[in-house]
C-alpha positions in Angstrom: -27.0 -8.8 9.3 -25.4 -8.0 5.9 -26.6 -5.9 3.1 -24.7 -6.2 -0.1 -25.1 -3.4 -2.5 -25.2 -5.0 -6.0 -22.2 -4.0 -8.0 -24.0 -4.3 -11.4 -20.9 -5.7 -13.1 -21.0 -5.5 -16.0 -23.4 -2.5 -16.3 -26.8 -3.1 -17.9 -25.7 -1.4 -21.1 -22.8 -3.8 -21.5 -24.5 -6.2 -24.0 -25.4 -3.3 -26.3 -21.8 -1.9 -26.1 -20.4 -5.4 -26.8 -22.6 -5.8 -29.8 -21.5 -2.5 -31.1 -17.9 -3.5 -30.7 -18.5 -6.7 -32.6 -20.1 -4.9 -35.5 -17.4 -2.3 -35.6 -14.2 -4.3 -35.2 -15.1 -7.6 -37.0 -13.9 -7.6 -40.6 -13.8 -10.0 -43.5 -10.6 -11.6 -42.3 -7.5 -11.2 -40.1 -4.6 -9.4 -41.9 -1.7 -11.7 -42.8 0.7 -9.3 -41.2 -0.9 -9.8 -37.8 -0.8 -13.6 -38.2 2.9 -13.4 -39.1 3.6 -11.1 -36.1 1.7 -13.5 -33.8 3.7 -16.5 -35.1 7.0 -14.7 -34.8 6.2 -13.6 -31.3 5.3 -17.1 -30.2 8.5 -18.6 -31.7 10.6 -15.9 -30.2 9.0 -16.5 -26.8 9.8 -20.2 -27.0 13.4 -19.5 -27.9 13.9 -16.8 -25.3 12.4 -18.9 -22.5 15.6 -20.8 -22.1 17.5 -17.6 -21.6 14.9 -16.1 -19.3 14.6 -19.4 -17.4 18.2 -19.2 -16.4 17.6 -15.7 -15.0 14.3 -16.7 -13.3 15.8 -19.8 -11.8 18.7 -17.9 -10.4 16.4 -15.3 -8.8 14.2 -18.1 -7.4 17.3 -19.8 -6.0 18.6 -16.6 -4.4 15.2 -16.0 -2.8 15.1 -19.6 -1.5 18.7 -19.2 -0.1 17.8 -15.9 1.5 14.7 -17.5 3.2 16.9 -20.4 4.4 19.5 -18.0 5.8 16.7 -16.0 7.6 15.4 -19.1 9.2 18.8 -20.2 10.4 19.6 -16.8 11.7 16.3 -16.8 13.7 17.1 -20.1 15.3 20.6 -19.0 16.2 19.4 -15.7 17.6 16.7 -17.2 19.8 18.4 -20.4 21.0 22.1 -19.5 21.0 22.9 -15.8 21.0 20.3 -14.2 23.3 20.7 -16.8 26.1 24.5 -15.9 26.2 24.1 -12.2 25.7 25.3 -10.0 28.6 24.8 -6.3 29.2 28.6 -6.0 29.9 29.2 -6.7 26.2 28.4 -3.0 25.5 31.3 -1.9 27.8 33.7 -4.6 26.8 33.4 -6.6 30.0 35.7 -9.6 29.7 33.2 -12.1 31.0 30.6 -11.0 28.5 33.1 -11.0 25.7 34.3 -14.6 26.6 30.7 -15.8 26.7 30.0 -14.4 23.2 33.4 -15.8 22.0 32.3 -19.3 22.9 29.1 -18.7 20.9 31.1 -17.4 18.0 33.4 -20.4 18.1 30.4 -22.8 17.9 28.7 -20.9 15.1 31.7 -20.3 12.9 32.3 -24.1 13.0 28.9 -24.5 11.4 26.9 -22.5 8.8 28.1 -19.0 9.9 31.3 -17.5 8.4 31.1 -14.2 10.2 28.9 -12.6 12.9 28.6 -9.1 14.2 26.7 -7.4 17.0 25.9 -3.7 16.5 24.5 -0.9 18.7 21.7 1.3 17.2 24.3 4.0 16.6 26.3 1.7 14.3 29.1 0.6 16.7 30.3 -3.0 16.5 30.4 -4.3 20.0 31.4 -7.9 19.1 32.6 -9.8 16.1 34.4 -13.1 15.6 37.0 -11.0 13.8 38.4 -8.9 16.7 39.7 -6.3 14.2 36.1 -5.1 13.7 35.2 -4.6 17.4 34.9 -0.9 18.2 34.5 0.2 14.6 31.6 2.4 13.8 29.7 2.7 10.5 26.3 4.4 9.7 23.6 1.8 9.7 22.0 1.3 6.3 18.3 2.3 6.1 17.1 -1.4 5.9 19.3 -2.2 9.0 17.9 0.7 11.0 14.4 -0.3 9.9 14.9 -3.8 11.4 15.5 -2.3 14.8 12.2 -0.4 14.5 10.0 -3.2 13.1 11.6 -6.2 14.9 11.5 -8.3 11.7 14.5 -10.0 10.2 15.9 -8.9 6.8 18.3 -10.7 4.5 20.2 -9.9 1.3 23.2 -10.8 -0.7 26.2 -8.9 0.8 27.5 -5.9 -1.0 31.2 -6.3 -0.5 31.9 -2.7 -1.7 30.6 -1.3 1.6 33.2 -0.1 4.1 31.8 -2.4 6.8 32.5 -5.4 4.6 36.2 -4.7 3.8 37.3 -7.7 5.8 34.9 -10.2 4.1 36.3 -10.0 0.6 38.1 -13.3 0.9 35.0 -15.1 2.1 33.3 -15.2 -1.4 29.6 -14.6 -2.1 27.7 -14.2 1.2 24.2 -13.9 2.5 23.9 -11.4 5.3 20.9 -11.7 7.7 20.2 -9.2 10.5 17.6 -9.1 13.2 17.3 -7.4 16.6 18.3 -9.2 19.8 18.0 -8.0 23.4 20.4 -8.0 26.4 18.9 -9.1 29.8 18.2 -5.4 30.6 16.3 -4.9 27.3 19.1 -3.1 25.4 18.5 -3.8 21.7 21.4 -4.9 19.4 21.5 -5.7 15.7 22.6 -9.3 15.3 24.2 -9.9 11.8 25.4 -13.2 10.4 27.2 -13.9 7.1 26.6 -17.3 5.4 28.0 -18.8 2.2 25.9 -18.9 -0.9 27.5 -22.2 -2.1 24.2 -23.9 -2.9 23.1 -21.2 -5.4 24.5 -22.9 -8.5 22.9 -26.3 -7.8 19.6 -24.7 -6.9 19.7 -22.7 -10.1 20.2 -25.8 -12.3 17.5 -27.7 -10.5 14.9 -25.0 -10.8 15.8 -24.3 -14.4 15.4 -28.0 -15.3 12.0 -28.0 -13.7 10.7 -24.8 -15.4 12.1 -25.5 -18.9 10.0 -28.5 -20.1 6.8 -27.3 -18.6 7.0 -23.8 -19.9 8.2 -24.5 -23.4 5.8 -27.4 -23.8 2.9 -25.3 -22.7 3.8 -22.5 -25.0 4.2 -24.8 -28.0 0.9 -26.5 -27.3 -0.8 -23.1 -26.9 0.5 -22.0 -30.3 -0.8 -25.1 -32.0 -4.2 -25.0 -30.5 -5.0 -21.3 -30.6 -3.1 -20.0 -33.6 -6.1 -19.8 -36.0 -8.1 -17.6 -33.7 -5.5 -16.0 -31.4 -4.8 -12.8 -33.3 -8.5 -11.9 -33.9 -9.3 -12.5 -30.3 -6.3 -10.5 -29.1 -7.2 -7.6 -31.4 -10.9 -7.5 -30.3 -10.1 -7.8 -26.7 -7.5 -5.1 -26.8 -9.7 -2.7 -28.6 -12.7 -3.4 -26.3 -10.5 -2.9 -23.3 -9.1 0.4 -24.7 -12.6 1.7 -25.4 -13.8 0.8 -21.9 -10.7 2.4 -20.3 -11.1 5.6 -22.4 -14.8 5.9 -21.3 -13.9 5.2 -17.7 -11.0 7.7 -17.6 -13.1 10.3 -19.3 -15.9 9.8 -16.8 -13.5 10.0 -13.9 -11.7 13.0 -15.4 -15.0 14.8 -15.9 -16.0 14.1 -12.4 -12.6 15.2 -11.0 -12.7 18.4 -13.2 -16.2 19.3 -12.0 -15.2 18.7 -8.3 -12.0 20.8 -8.9 -14.1 23.6 -10.5 -16.7 23.6 -7.7 -13.9 23.6 -5.1 -12.2 26.5 -6.9 -15.4 28.5 -7.2 -16.1 28.0 -3.5 -12.6 29.0 -2.4 -12.2 31.9 -4.8 -15.8 33.1 -4.5 -17.9 32.5 -1.4 -14.9 31.9 1.0 -13.2 35.1 -0.1 -16.4 37.1 0.2 -17.0 35.7 3.7 -13.4 36.5 4.7 -14.0 40.1 3.6 -17.2 40.2 5.5 -15.5 38.9 8.6 -12.8 41.6 8.4 -15.4 44.3 7.9 -17.5 43.1 10.9 -14.4 42.9 13.1 -13.5 46.5 12.0 -17.0 47.7 12.7 -16.9 46.1 16.1 -13.7 47.9 17.0 -15.2 51.2 15.8 -18.3 50.6 17.8 -16.3 49.9 20.9 -14.3 53.1 20.4 -17.5 55.0 20.0 -18.8 53.7 23.3 -21.4 51.3 21.9 -20.3 48.2 23.8 -23.6 46.2 23.1 -23.4 46.9 19.4 -19.6 46.0 19.5 -20.4 42.7 21.2 -23.1 41.8 18.6 -20.7 42.6 15.8 -18.0 40.4 17.4 -20.4 37.5 17.6 -21.4 38.0 14.0 -17.7 38.1 13.0 -17.1 34.8 14.9 -20.0 33.2 13.2 -18.7 34.2 9.8 -15.3 32.8 10.6 -16.8 29.5 11.7 -18.7 29.4 8.4 -15.4 30.0 6.6 -13.8 27.1 8.4 -16.7 24.8 7.5 -16.6 25.9 3.8 -12.8 25.3 3.7 -13.4 21.8 5.1 -16.1 21.2 2.5 -13.7 22.4 -0.2 -11.1 19.7 0.9 -13.9 17.1 1.0 -15.0 17.9 -2.5 -11.5 17.9 -4.0 -8.7 16.6 -1.7 -5.4 18.0 -2.8 -3.4 15.3 -1.0 -4.9 12.5 -3.2 -3.4 13.9 -6.3 -0.2 15.3 -4.7 1.0 12.7 -2.2 -1.3 9.6 -2.8 -4.0 7.6 -1.2 -2.3 6.9 2.1 -1.8 10.6 2.9 -5.3 11.5 1.8 -6.8 8.8 4.0 -4.7 10.3 6.9 -6.3 13.7 6.3 -9.7 12.1 6.4 -8.8 10.3 9.6 -7.5 13.5 11.2 -10.7 15.4 10.2 -13.0 12.7 11.6 -11.0 12.5 14.8 -11.3 16.2 15.2 -15.1 15.8 14.9 -15.3 13.4 17.9 -14.7 9.9 16.5 -11.2 8.5 17.1 -9.9 6.9 13.9 -7.3 4.2 13.7 -5.8 4.0 10.2 -3.8 0.9 9.1 -2.3 0.8 5.6 -0.8 -2.6 4.9 2.7 -2.8 3.3 2.5 -2.6 -0.4 -1.2 -1.6 -0.5 -0.6 1.7 -2.3 2.2 0.4 -4.6 1.6 1.6 -8.2 -1.9 3.0 -7.4 -3.5 5.8 -9.4 -6.5 6.5 -11.5 -9.9 4.8 -10.9 -8.9 2.4 -8.1 -7.3 5.2 -6.0 -10.1 7.7 -6.5 -12.8 5.1 -5.9 -11.2 3.9 -2.6 -10.9 7.5 -1.4 -14.5 8.3 -2.2 -15.7 5.2 -0.3 -13.6 6.1 2.7 -14.8 9.7 2.6 -18.5 8.7 2.4 -18.2 6.1 5.1 -16.4 8.5 7.5 -18.9 11.2 6.7 -21.8 8.9 7.7 -19.9 7.9 10.9 -19.7 11.6 12.0 -23.3 12.5 10.9 -25.3 9.5 11.8 -23.4 6.7 13.7 -22.7 8.5 17.0 -19.5 6.4 17.1 -16.5 6.9 19.4 -14.0 4.7 17.6 -13.5 3.9 13.9 -11.0 1.4 12.3 -9.9 2.0 8.7 -7.8 -0.6 7.0 -6.4 -0.4 3.4 -5.1 -3.8 2.1 -4.2 -5.5 -1.1 -4.5 -9.1 -2.2 -4.0 -11.2 -5.3 -7.1 -11.9 -7.3 -7.9 -14.2 -10.2 -7.2 -11.5 -12.8 -4.7 -9.2 -10.9 -4.4 -7.4 -7.6 -7.5 -6.2 -5.6 -7.4 -3.2 -3.4 -9.5 -3.6 -0.3 -10.8 -0.9 2.1 -12.7 -1.7 5.4 -14.3 1.0 7.6 -15.7 -0.3 10.9 -17.3 1.9 13.6 -18.7 1.1 17.1 -21.8 3.3 16.5 -25.5 2.8 16.8 -25.7 0.7 13.6 -29.0 0.1 11.7 -31.1 -2.5 10.1 -30.2 -2.7 6.4 -33.5 -4.4 5.5 -35.4 -1.4 6.8 -33.5 1.3 4.9 -35.6 3.1 2.3 -34.1 3.5 -1.2 -34.0 7.3 -0.9 -32.7 7.4 2.7 -30.2 10.2 2.8 -27.7 8.8 5.3 -27.1 5.9 2.9 -27.7 7.5 -0.4 -24.1 8.4 -0.9 -23.0 4.8 -0.6 -25.7 3.8 -3.1 -24.4 6.4 -5.6 -20.9 5.0 -5.0 -22.3 1.6 -5.8 -23.2 2.8 -9.3 -19.6 3.9 -9.7 -18.4 0.5 -8.4 -20.0 -1.2 -11.4 -18.0 1.0 -13.8 -14.6 0.3 -12.1 -15.4 -3.4 -11.6 -15.5 -3.2 -7.9 -18.1 -3.9 -5.1 -19.2 -2.4 -1.8 -20.7 -4.4 1.1 -22.4 -2.9 4.1 -22.7 -5.0 7.3 -24.7 -3.6 10.2 -27.2 -4.3 13.0 -28.9 -2.0 15.5 -26.5 -1.4 18.4 -23.6 -3.4 16.8 -21.9 -0.7 14.7 -21.4 -0.7 10.9 -18.7 -2.1 8.6 -18.3 -0.9 5.0 -16.1 -3.1 2.9 -14.9 -2.3 -0.6 -12.8 -4.1 -3.2 -11.7 -2.8 -6.6 -9.3 -4.2 -9.2 -5.9 -2.4 -9.4 -5.3 -1.7 -13.1 
């Protein structure tokens, strides 16, 4: 059963704000300077598209060539190299070397100009150029990462590297590397070098495809939208700026208030309780020295209770204003939340997809953290769950990237239709739903009795 909390996007007051914008920014006419700037910008864009097209087409051609080289490398690694790979290659066994030499002879007669097999410590155990065998170079970070992730990587060779000093006469190359395994499971880095001879023809073909479509579309757009484009652009930009200013002021005020409350708790109540704990511990020692063991025991119990309260308050301070969110970003802050939840009895598995936190900051980051915080708080307080999965992802939307967060637990669940509007366990998510409307996001809650609960959030990345 699914309960979708309405995102109220745009907020109810949006029509009044829009009307206010229209009354404030509409004038008797568009300034001539703005029209001239718009026209010049359009003409300049059309003229520059030929230059930019050459660059874009070259980049696209390089990307395509890299993808082709990666596919070829994968086929070679699986069907040719690994079946002939022997453990004796690591020690220079002649039979293992001869087997790999046959493979190299076959490959270098085809698409491969150079091949190398590396150990994880950077030693070349085989190459079709025997001068390279036995040499050792530090693996580049992306090469070392391939051995960890198991995924192939490719790039245009940097011939200035020391490891490529014997490839200068081979021209522009694509190098592709992926892990391969010997029969005993020893991992090696398999690297191939392939020519980039098709780059020029691909560049021309892609450029000729892009040029008519792009320039024609831009010219048509200028002719159709010129009379109204400048006014629309100005109104849209101003309305967007006003909305962003209000949003950032709201979030800044909320963040400042949380920071102030956290500081007051830390510098006030927490310090007072710490002093009380020290005083109680000292009094317990004095009572024990005076022979009052019962009184000393009671004072020790009281001191322990005060210290427990201090720990709870410090945890609350971090919940109110997490320092890691501002200092090290969303992934680290979610890691802190996961660790705290695990310490409270529910094992959390956190998965942050590659690129999910790239360029994050501001409303999207803060909103995602607060949703995760509230969802995990409900898991600990109400779900009676033993395992929680938290995933942070990112996908392309119609108007830009969308940041997604999913929190799934195996707890008791509930019937969303039976939840009262003022039910405290779910009031926090309802309050976050109000904020979702302001940041253009949404929150969905899916649950059923005995089937756990899933909280899903999406918010645009500005």
